[in-house]
Backbone bond lengths (Angstrom), bond angles and torsions (degrees), N, CA, C in turn:
res aa  C-N    CA-C-N  psi(-1)  N-CA   C-N-CA  omega(-1)  CA-C   N-CA-C  phi
1 M - - - 1.460 - - 1.528 109.91 -
2 T 1.303 117.17 132.06 1.458 121.32 176.83 1.521 109.20 -115.51
3 Q 1.312 116.30 162.76 1.452 120.33 179.90 1.522 111.54 -61.46
4 N 1.326 117.51 -30.13 1.454 120.80 -176.24 1.529 112.94 -63.51
5 N 1.318 118.43 -28.08 1.460 118.98 -176.23 1.526 113.67 -113.01
6 L 1.317 118.05 11.49 1.458 120.57 -178.74 1.522 112.60 -59.96
7 F 1.327 117.04 -36.23 1.462 121.25 -174.93 1.528 112.10 -112.47
8 D 1.321 116.97 17.23 1.464 122.12 -178.16 1.520 110.55 -78.95
9 L 1.349 116.30 128.45 1.465 121.20 178.17 1.523 111.92 -115.83
10 N 1.319 117.05 18.13 1.460 119.96 178.20 1.529 110.72 -58.41
11 G 1.345 115.83 136.47 1.451 121.57 -179.73 1.516 114.22 85.23
12 K 1.327 117.79 -4.73 1.457 121.74 -179.65 1.526 110.59 -93.85
13 V 1.317 115.67 149.87 1.468 122.51 174.66 1.520 107.56 -114.91
14 A 1.338 115.96 125.77 1.458 121.32 -176.29 1.522 111.19 -121.30
15 V 1.316 116.23 133.20 1.465 122.83 172.56 1.521 107.48 -108.43
16 V 1.321 116.06 127.44 1.463 120.94 -179.37 1.526 108.66 -125.98
17 T 1.323 117.22 114.77 1.459 119.23 178.36 1.527 110.06 -81.94
18 G 1.319 115.73 152.51 1.454 119.96 -178.97 1.512 112.41 60.56
19 S 1.330 116.39 43.52 1.472 119.91 -169.70 1.518 114.52 -109.97
20 T 1.322 118.25 24.25 1.462 119.54 176.84 1.525 112.42 -96.11
21 K 1.335 116.81 -5.04 1.465 119.92 176.92 1.523 109.37 -161.41
22 G 1.312 115.24 168.91 1.450 121.38 173.04 1.510 115.77 60.30
23 I 1.321 115.58 -140.88 1.461 121.86 -176.26 1.514 111.62 -62.55
24 G 1.325 117.89 -42.49 1.464 120.67 -179.11 1.512 112.35 -61.54
25 K 1.316 116.63 -43.27 1.460 120.35 178.68 1.526 110.77 -63.93
26 A 1.318 116.38 -43.44 1.468 120.09 179.43 1.524 111.07 -61.80
27 I 1.333 117.38 -39.36 1.466 120.78 178.06 1.515 110.60 -64.86
28 A 1.335 117.06 -46.09 1.462 120.78 -179.79 1.516 110.99 -60.52
29 E 1.317 117.28 -43.34 1.464 120.80 179.58 1.517 111.04 -65.40
30 A 1.324 117.28 -40.31 1.464 120.39 178.84 1.524 111.16 -65.60
31 F 1.322 116.91 -39.56 1.464 120.48 176.65 1.524 110.73 -61.63
32 A 1.336 116.66 -45.23 1.462 120.53 179.94 1.519 110.65 -62.35
33 F 1.322 116.83 -41.04 1.470 121.19 178.41 1.530 110.58 -62.65
34 A 1.349 116.46 -32.40 1.472 121.12 179.14 1.520 112.41 -82.45
35 G 1.352 116.92 -1.88 1.459 120.42 173.19 1.508 116.54 110.54
36 A 1.327 117.90 -2.25 1.467 120.00 -177.44 1.527 111.66 -78.75
37 K 1.330 115.43 152.61 1.457 121.60 166.28 1.523 106.46 -84.47
38 V 1.321 116.42 130.62 1.464 119.90 -168.60 1.522 111.69 -120.99
39 V 1.330 115.32 136.90 1.460 121.92 172.65 1.525 107.94 -102.48
40 I 1.323 115.30 117.51 1.461 121.54 177.39 1.521 108.06 -90.33
41 S 1.326 116.46 128.84 1.453 119.07 -175.85 1.520 112.19 -141.67
42 S 1.311 115.52 132.31 1.463 124.00 169.19 1.523 106.69 -159.95
43 R 1.305 118.18 -170.56 1.455 120.55 -174.01 1.535 113.19 -69.16
44 K 1.323 117.44 -36.25 1.461 120.95 -171.51 1.523 111.77 -100.26
45 A 1.337 116.14 124.41 1.464 121.55 -176.92 1.521 112.01 -61.71
46 E 1.311 117.06 -40.85 1.468 119.87 -177.56 1.522 111.42 -63.64
47 A 1.320 116.13 -42.47 1.462 119.69 178.71 1.522 111.27 -63.84
48 C 1.340 116.69 -39.62 1.471 120.91 177.54 1.523 110.74 -60.53
49 E 1.326 116.01 -46.92 1.457 120.13 -177.71 1.526 111.68 -67.12
50 D 1.319 116.88 -34.67 1.474 119.62 178.62 1.525 111.14 -60.81
51 V 1.329 116.75 -46.10 1.467 120.29 -179.55 1.525 110.32 -68.85
52 A 1.328 116.89 -42.01 1.468 120.27 179.23 1.524 110.33 -62.53
53 H 1.322 116.52 -41.74 1.466 120.62 179.40 1.528 110.84 -62.17
54 A 1.333 116.74 -42.75 1.462 120.38 179.63 1.524 111.15 -61.68
55 I 1.325 116.55 -38.61 1.467 120.11 177.97 1.522 110.34 -66.22
56 R 1.327 116.69 -42.80 1.468 119.81 178.79 1.524 111.43 -63.32
57 M 1.312 116.78 -36.65 1.466 120.51 179.19 1.523 112.06 -64.91
58 E 1.339 115.54 -24.14 1.469 120.37 177.55 1.527 111.99 -91.55
59 G 1.342 116.58 7.33 1.458 120.56 177.23 1.514 114.88 95.98
60 G 1.323 117.93 2.38 1.453 120.58 179.32 1.523 111.98 -89.83
61 E 1.321 115.73 176.65 1.462 121.85 177.25 1.522 108.43 -115.09
62 A 1.328 115.88 124.53 1.458 119.53 -177.77 1.518 110.50 -157.35
63 I 1.320 115.37 147.50 1.457 121.93 171.53 1.521 108.06 -130.30
64 G 1.329 116.06 157.99 1.447 120.69 176.17 1.515 110.59 -107.82
65 V 1.331 116.60 130.40 1.464 121.71 177.83 1.523 107.67 -132.14
66 P 1.326 117.93 104.97 1.470 119.59 -179.44 1.520 111.33 -65.49
67 C 1.329 115.54 146.25 1.463 119.83 -178.58 1.522 109.79 -159.72
68 N 1.315 115.79 127.86 1.454 122.49 169.42 1.526 106.84 -91.14
69 I 1.320 117.75 109.92 1.458 120.94 -171.16 1.526 112.97 -64.90
70 S 1.330 117.88 -18.44 1.459 120.29 179.15 1.525 112.67 -82.72
71 D 1.333 116.54 -2.00 1.465 123.09 -178.79 1.525 109.00 -108.56
72 I 1.318 117.53 112.46 1.464 121.11 -176.80 1.524 111.34 -60.38
73 E 1.324 117.31 -39.79 1.458 120.16 178.59 1.519 111.64 -63.17
74 A 1.332 116.95 -35.53 1.459 120.63 177.70 1.531 110.70 -68.08
75 L 1.332 117.01 -37.00 1.465 120.60 176.14 1.529 110.55 -64.77
76 E 1.325 116.25 -40.57 1.461 120.12 176.96 1.523 110.75 -62.81
77 S 1.325 116.43 -41.30 1.462 120.61 179.31 1.520 110.80 -64.41
78 L 1.327 117.37 -42.08 1.464 121.29 177.77 1.521 110.44 -57.64
79 T 1.315 116.21 -44.84 1.469 120.87 179.36 1.523 110.97 -65.62
80 E 1.319 116.34 -47.24 1.468 120.85 -176.12 1.524 112.55 -66.33
81 V 1.327 117.37 -41.56 1.469 120.46 179.60 1.523 110.07 -64.06
82 T 1.319 116.67 -41.91 1.470 119.70 179.05 1.523 111.00 -62.92
83 L 1.317 117.01 -46.13 1.463 120.44 -179.70 1.529 111.38 -65.44
84 A 1.335 116.53 -36.97 1.460 119.46 178.77 1.520 111.42 -68.73
85 T 1.327 116.79 -30.93 1.469 121.02 -177.89 1.515 112.10 -82.10
86 W 1.320 117.20 -46.15 1.458 120.62 -171.95 1.527 114.25 -122.82
87 G 1.324 118.69 -0.50 1.460 121.55 170.88 1.503 116.99 82.94
88 Q 1.323 118.09 -13.69 1.453 120.17 -177.67 1.522 109.76 -163.97
89 I 1.321 115.02 163.58 1.460 122.35 170.97 1.519 106.62 -128.61
90 D 1.327 115.91 114.83 1.462 121.38 -178.55 1.519 112.61 -94.15
91 I 1.332 115.24 -30.55 1.461 121.12 -174.99 1.522 108.66 -134.10
92 L 1.310 116.66 129.01 1.455 121.87 175.26 1.515 108.36 -121.48
93 V 1.323 116.21 125.33 1.462 121.25 175.10 1.525 108.37 -114.54
94 C 1.327 116.40 114.05 1.459 122.19 177.29 1.526 107.57 -93.09
95 N 1.320 115.52 95.07 1.457 120.91 -174.56 1.523 113.22 -111.78
96 A 1.320 117.74 -31.55 1.464 120.81 -175.62 1.526 111.03 -59.11
97 A 1.331 115.98 137.01 1.461 120.84 -179.53 1.524 109.16 -159.00
98 V 1.318 115.29 162.48 1.462 120.71 178.91 1.526 109.54 -134.52
99 N 1.337 115.49 161.91 1.454 120.94 173.22 1.528 109.82 -152.97
100 P 1.339 116.29 79.84 1.460 119.59 -178.15 1.526 114.69 -78.14
101 H 1.329 117.99 -4.65 1.469 120.31 -178.27 1.520 110.46 -122.76
102 F 1.334 116.13 120.43 1.466 122.21 174.48 1.519 107.14 -119.80
103 G 1.312 116.09 99.08 1.456 121.06 -175.69 1.510 110.41 167.41
104 P 1.328 117.65 -179.91 1.474 120.86 -177.39 1.521 112.00 -69.24
105 L 1.323 115.06 158.43 1.459 121.21 179.00 1.533 111.65 -59.01
106 A 1.308 116.31 -33.19 1.465 120.21 -177.15 1.524 112.56 -64.71
107 E 1.330 117.05 -16.74 1.464 120.31 -176.13 1.519 113.74 -107.83
108 V 1.327 118.27 -0.30 1.461 119.74 -176.64 1.531 110.01 -73.73
109 T 1.312 115.80 139.11 1.461 120.40 175.46 1.527 109.46 -84.31
110 E 1.310 115.58 159.39 1.461 119.49 177.55 1.522 110.56 -62.35
111 E 1.327 116.60 -37.41 1.460 120.57 -179.99 1.521 111.23 -62.87
112 A 1.342 116.99 -45.96 1.462 120.85 -179.82 1.529 110.93 -66.43
113 Y 1.333 116.11 -41.83 1.471 120.10 178.24 1.528 110.65 -59.09
114 D 1.310 115.90 -49.32 1.465 119.95 -178.46 1.527 111.26 -62.94
115 K 1.322 117.17 -39.21 1.465 119.99 -179.61 1.523 111.20 -63.86
116 I 1.329 115.90 -42.58 1.469 119.93 179.71 1.523 111.01 -64.64
117 M 1.320 116.77 -48.96 1.462 120.07 -176.60 1.526 111.57 -70.04
118 D 1.326 116.89 -37.16 1.465 119.70 178.65 1.528 111.41 -65.87
119 S 1.326 116.14 -44.60 1.469 120.12 -176.60 1.522 112.26 -75.77
120 N 1.325 116.91 -41.07 1.459 120.67 -171.48 1.521 114.36 -89.61
121 V 1.333 116.82 -20.05 1.470 119.69 -177.44 1.527 111.60 -122.90
122 K 1.337 116.27 -60.77 1.465 119.05 -174.06 1.519 112.16 -59.03
123 S 1.331 117.54 -41.32 1.464 119.61 179.95 1.518 111.38 -61.55
124 N 1.335 116.82 -35.77 1.466 120.10 178.11 1.520 111.54 -67.45
125 V 1.340 115.55 -39.02 1.467 119.26 177.48 1.520 110.25 -61.56
126 W 1.325 116.81 -49.88 1.461 120.35 -177.66 1.527 111.57 -63.34
127 L 1.333 116.28 -45.14 1.461 118.80 -177.13 1.530 110.90 -65.84
128 C 1.315 117.04 -40.21 1.465 119.68 176.82 1.527 110.86 -62.70
129 N 1.324 116.35 -40.51 1.465 119.63 179.01 1.524 112.11 -65.13
130 M 1.312 117.08 -28.11 1.459 121.08 177.63 1.521 112.32 -78.75
131 V 1.328 116.49 -36.58 1.464 121.04 -170.75 1.521 113.77 -93.28
132 I 1.332 117.52 -39.81 1.460 120.30 -171.68 1.530 114.09 -62.30
133 P 1.349 120.62 -38.43 1.467 118.34 -177.63 1.520 114.43 -55.27
134 Q 1.342 118.93 -38.75 1.463 118.89 179.41 1.530 111.27 -73.13
135 M 1.329 117.29 -24.55 1.465 119.91 171.38 1.527 109.44 -66.85
136 A 1.326 115.30 -45.56 1.466 120.35 -177.62 1.519 111.71 -62.62
137 E 1.313 116.58 -35.39 1.464 120.18 178.69 1.522 111.22 -61.12
138 R 1.309 117.17 -35.58 1.465 121.79 179.11 1.523 112.27 -87.64
139 G 1.332 116.26 -11.70 1.461 120.17 -179.00 1.506 113.33 72.70
140 D 1.347 116.20 32.92 1.471 118.78 -179.28 1.523 109.19 -166.43
141 G 1.323 116.73 129.20 1.450 120.39 177.17 1.511 112.07 179.20
142 V 1.327 114.97 158.00 1.464 121.09 -178.19 1.524 109.33 -137.66
143 V 1.314 116.23 133.75 1.460 121.84 171.48 1.523 107.93 -121.18
144 V 1.319 115.70 133.24 1.460 122.08 175.18 1.525 107.43 -123.60
145 I 1.316 116.62 122.12 1.459 121.94 177.27 1.526 107.85 -106.72
146 V 1.321 116.35 126.36 1.463 119.90 178.99 1.525 108.41 -87.55
147 S 1.310 115.63 109.18 1.461 122.96 178.92 1.527 108.10 -98.63
148 S 1.316 117.92 -135.78 1.462 122.34 -178.07 1.515 108.45 -169.86
149 I 1.345 116.97 154.74 1.465 118.76 173.67 1.521 111.02 -67.41
150 A 1.333 117.16 -10.16 1.468 119.48 172.21 1.517 110.99 -59.37
151 A 1.330 117.00 -24.26 1.466 121.41 178.42 1.523 112.14 -67.04
152 L 1.323 117.35 -17.49 1.461 122.03 -173.62 1.513 113.67 -107.55
153 K 1.335 116.93 -8.05 1.458 120.01 -171.60 1.528 110.76 -131.26
154 G 1.319 115.68 150.23 1.450 119.61 170.45 1.521 109.56 -79.19
155 H 1.322 116.19 148.98 1.467 119.95 -178.75 1.521 108.27 -150.87
156 D 1.327 116.56 135.68 1.463 119.22 -176.50 1.520 113.59 -81.09
157 K 1.342 117.71 -5.10 1.465 120.61 -179.61 1.530 112.92 -125.05
158 L 1.320 118.44 -11.60 1.463 121.52 -174.96 1.528 112.55 -120.54
159 G 1.321 116.84 29.21 1.454 119.92 -172.26 1.514 114.99 -60.76
160 V 1.336 117.82 -46.15 1.462 119.67 -178.18 1.528 110.30 -70.86
161 Y 1.318 116.66 -42.89 1.463 120.54 176.28 1.529 109.83 -57.72
162 A 1.336 116.54 -42.84 1.460 120.46 179.18 1.520 111.52 -62.74
163 L 1.331 116.82 -40.18 1.469 120.33 176.29 1.526 110.68 -57.38
164 S 1.322 116.07 -45.65 1.464 119.77 -177.87 1.520 111.34 -65.21
165 K 1.319 116.70 -38.82 1.461 119.88 -177.95 1.528 112.09 -74.85
166 A 1.326 116.77 -30.70 1.464 119.81 173.11 1.525 109.86 -67.72
167 A 1.325 116.71 -38.39 1.465 120.15 177.02 1.524 111.07 -62.03
168 D 1.334 117.45 -36.44 1.463 120.65 178.30 1.528 111.86 -62.86
169 V 1.326 116.69 -37.59 1.468 119.81 178.44 1.523 109.76 -64.72
170 Q 1.331 116.73 -42.86 1.463 119.29 178.17 1.522 111.37 -68.34
171 L 1.325 117.13 -34.42 1.463 120.45 176.06 1.520 110.14 -59.32
172 A 1.312 117.31 -43.10 1.464 120.91 178.82 1.523 110.95 -61.35
173 R 1.324 117.20 -41.87 1.465 120.59 178.79 1.530 110.45 -61.92
174 N 1.325 115.46 -47.93 1.465 119.09 -177.42 1.520 111.86 -62.28
175 L 1.332 116.38 -46.95 1.463 119.91 -179.29 1.524 111.08 -65.12
176 A 1.325 116.79 -34.96 1.466 120.06 178.57 1.520 110.92 -62.54
177 V 1.322 116.46 -38.49 1.471 120.87 178.07 1.522 110.66 -71.04
178 E 1.330 116.39 -44.51 1.463 120.28 -175.28 1.530 112.94 -66.70
179 W 1.333 117.00 -33.96 1.459 120.16 -172.17 1.532 114.65 -115.14
180 G 1.319 116.71 4.05 1.463 119.40 -176.29 1.515 114.44 -60.45
181 R 1.340 117.12 -38.05 1.469 119.83 -178.54 1.519 112.39 -70.09
182 S 1.332 116.49 -11.01 1.472 120.85 173.47 1.522 111.22 -97.94
183 N 1.348 115.84 12.47 1.465 122.46 178.77 1.536 111.82 62.19
184 V 1.326 115.23 36.64 1.462 120.49 171.95 1.527 107.07 -106.42
185 R 1.319 115.52 121.23 1.462 121.36 -178.49 1.530 109.10 -102.45
186 V 1.332 115.99 139.22 1.461 121.60 -178.73 1.524 108.83 -133.96
187 N 1.318 115.87 124.64 1.460 121.18 -178.86 1.525 110.85 -139.83
188 C 1.321 114.95 164.21 1.458 122.09 174.54 1.526 110.72 -115.83
189 I 1.311 115.80 147.40 1.459 122.11 166.90 1.523 106.69 -109.14
190 L 1.325 116.45 132.27 1.450 121.96 179.59 1.532 109.09 -114.43
191 P 1.325 117.34 90.25 1.466 119.10 -179.63 1.529 111.61 -74.55
192 G 1.320 114.71 151.65 1.451 120.50 166.87 1.521 108.30 -85.46
193 L 1.308 116.18 -152.06 1.459 120.61 179.65 1.526 109.61 -69.99
194 V 1.335 115.63 123.41 1.457 121.95 -176.96 1.529 108.62 -126.44
195 R 1.320 115.66 149.30 1.459 121.03 -177.12 1.536 110.76 -74.21
196 T 1.335 115.70 80.32 1.460 122.65 178.90 1.524 109.26 -126.59
197 D 1.325 115.80 168.74 1.462 120.09 178.62 1.524 111.61 -61.99
198 M 1.341 117.37 -36.33 1.465 120.51 -178.46 1.520 111.18 -61.72
199 A 1.331 116.60 -32.41 1.470 121.10 -177.98 1.527 112.29 -102.72
200 R 1.320 116.86 13.08 1.469 120.48 -174.04 1.535 112.57 -54.90
201 A 1.326 117.15 -39.23 1.464 120.14 -177.82 1.525 112.40 -61.96
202 L 1.329 117.05 -23.17 1.455 121.23 -177.85 1.524 113.58 -89.70
203 W 1.348 117.01 -23.58 1.466 117.40 -176.47 1.529 114.60 -115.02
204 E 1.313 117.97 -14.45 1.465 119.26 -176.01 1.529 112.08 -75.19
205 N 1.326 116.15 -35.99 1.465 120.79 178.93 1.535 109.81 -87.26
206 P 1.340 118.36 124.41 1.480 120.45 -176.05 1.532 113.65 -56.29
207 E 1.325 117.73 -39.10 1.461 120.16 -178.81 1.532 110.94 -68.94
208 T 1.323 115.80 -42.89 1.462 120.02 178.36 1.523 110.57 -65.85
209 Y 1.324 115.75 -38.93 1.469 120.49 179.24 1.531 110.55 -62.54
210 A 1.329 116.17 -45.81 1.462 120.22 -179.19 1.526 110.94 -60.08
211 E 1.324 116.09 -39.77 1.459 120.21 178.07 1.525 111.35 -67.97
212 A 1.345 115.27 -38.83 1.469 119.78 -176.74 1.518 112.35 -65.35
213 I 1.328 118.32 -33.46 1.468 120.86 -174.51 1.518 113.08 -95.30
214 E 1.322 117.05 7.37 1.466 119.11 -179.47 1.526 112.30 -58.31
215 S 1.332 117.22 -33.48 1.469 119.99 -177.27 1.519 113.01 -99.13
216 Y 1.345 116.95 11.34 1.465 120.49 -179.63 1.535 109.08 -98.27
217 P 1.344 118.78 110.35 1.452 120.70 179.77 1.524 114.17 -53.81
218 L 1.338 118.02 -33.03 1.466 120.19 179.07 1.522 112.02 -76.38
219 G 1.321 116.88 -10.26 1.450 120.53 174.75 1.508 115.20 73.15
220 R 1.304 116.81 21.83 1.462 120.93 179.52 1.520 109.02 -160.48
221 I 1.342 115.34 165.59 1.457 119.33 173.55 1.528 109.23 -88.23
222 G 1.316 116.30 173.30 1.453 120.46 -178.70 1.514 112.63 -88.89
223 E 1.321 115.10 164.72 1.456 122.52 175.09 1.536 108.14 -109.78
224 P 1.329 117.95 150.04 1.469 120.00 -176.88 1.525 114.26 -52.75
225 D 1.352 117.75 -38.70 1.461 118.48 -176.95 1.529 112.33 -70.42
226 E 1.328 117.51 -16.28 1.461 119.83 175.78 1.526 111.04 -75.23
227 I 1.307 117.24 -25.53 1.459 120.90 172.29 1.527 109.58 -79.34
228 A 1.326 116.10 -35.61 1.463 121.07 -179.21 1.524 111.50 -60.73
229 G 1.312 117.41 -36.40 1.461 120.11 179.57 1.517 112.10 -60.34
230 T 1.322 116.66 -38.96 1.460 120.24 177.48 1.525 111.12 -67.26
231 A 1.330 116.37 -36.72 1.465 120.17 178.42 1.526 110.99 -64.03
232 V 1.337 116.98 -41.74 1.463 120.44 177.62 1.526 110.14 -62.26
233 Y 1.315 116.77 -42.83 1.467 120.69 177.21 1.524 111.35 -56.88
234 L 1.329 116.38 -48.57 1.462 120.45 -177.17 1.527 111.96 -67.84
235 A 1.331 117.30 -31.34 1.466 121.39 -176.54 1.513 112.96 -83.08
236 S 1.311 117.29 -16.44 1.463 121.49 -172.86 1.524 111.79 -103.04
237 R 1.324 115.40 -179.45 1.467 120.52 178.69 1.524 111.68 -65.79
238 A 1.323 116.62 -20.76 1.468 119.94 177.45 1.522 111.35 -59.61
239 G 1.326 117.02 -30.28 1.460 121.11 -179.34 1.508 113.84 -107.74
240 S 1.324 116.97 25.25 1.467 120.75 -170.93 1.528 114.80 -68.02
241 F 1.343 118.37 -12.75 1.470 120.20 178.43 1.526 110.97 -113.12
242 V 1.325 116.02 20.80 1.467 120.97 -179.40 1.523 109.08 -114.13
243 T 1.315 117.45 121.05 1.466 120.58 176.43 1.523 110.35 -153.40
244 G 1.327 115.01 149.72 1.454 121.38 178.73 1.518 114.55 72.86
245 Q 1.328 116.25 19.31 1.456 119.91 -174.07 1.528 112.63 -108.17
246 G 1.326 114.86 154.58 1.453 121.90 170.35 1.514 108.12 -111.59
247 I 1.324 116.77 107.57 1.461 120.93 -176.13 1.522 109.54 -95.29
248 V 1.319 115.68 118.13 1.464 121.94 -177.92 1.517 109.82 -84.38
249 V 1.330 115.74 127.93 1.467 122.07 177.50 1.526 106.43 -129.11
250 D 1.329 116.20 88.74 1.467 119.10 -165.73 1.522 115.22 -141.50
251 G 1.335 117.29 18.38 1.460 118.41 179.70 1.511 113.87 63.02
252 G 1.335 116.24 17.15 1.454 121.16 176.92 1.508 115.57 87.46
253 S 1.332 117.50 7.19 1.469 118.28 -173.11 1.523 113.36 -63.10
254 T 1.333 117.55 -35.46 1.463 118.68 -176.92 1.533 113.42 -76.90
255 I 1.341 117.21 -11.34 1.469 118.25 178.91 1.525 111.62 -102.07
256 A 1.321 117.38 -4.54 1.460 120.72 178.80 1.523 109.73 -84.97
257 S 1.336 116.93 144.87 1.467 121.40 -175.39 1.521 112.49 -80.20
258 G 1.283 117.94 -13.84 1.462 120.39 -178.76 1.515 109.59 167.88
259 R 1.305 116.48 -136.66 1.471 119.75 179.15 1.518 110.12 -62.58
260 Y 1.321 115.78 134.28 1.453 120.72 -176.32 1.523 110.89 -107.47
261 T 1.322 116.23 -2.84 1.460 119.68 -177.52 1.519 110.25 -104.37
């Protein structure tokens, strides 16, 4: 192994859910830049094709496959279309997630709870079960689940979301144990606050932003491509001895004792 090919993804096929914006889009673009063929997936077909087209215009290979992650048949279609197009899936990134409830656990409705757990956990279980076996047959594969530092901290407004993201970390551990002897590696990325649409309310307003970064030693929030770099590491030979881990990428917020300013 040489340094020149540590992060090379040429010849790999990657499926990235929730990849028409934010962290998912940044990961898909980084994979394409590293040489992978990329499947762009989210709910809306037009948005998928727009991102895939932009990647192709930059010389990469990409297709768009719309998928509602809460629909098992749609997950099956995503898997089948990818295999029919490119013959294999080497890298799976489970990034799509929802959070329809912002408030204490005591106030969550059953509908909101089920939507969060179904989208953020159950869909990942089903999709991994669909994709990993063909990786195991070849003796090579990588799964990256995008969790959150919410999995590591208590929060009075993000309790259900945090439950789902903690479950994703344990899912990665379990799958890493179950499939490790087939050379399938499974890891989680736990981002801190990142400049995405989901977190827009926290960074768009200057006063809210200043409050949000008080505990961040770097004094700022993250950018989507800073999470993408970790995904490339985990998907490439650079991360070939890493499995079952939750890698925190949070500007140091979880190691700070409180206000840093």
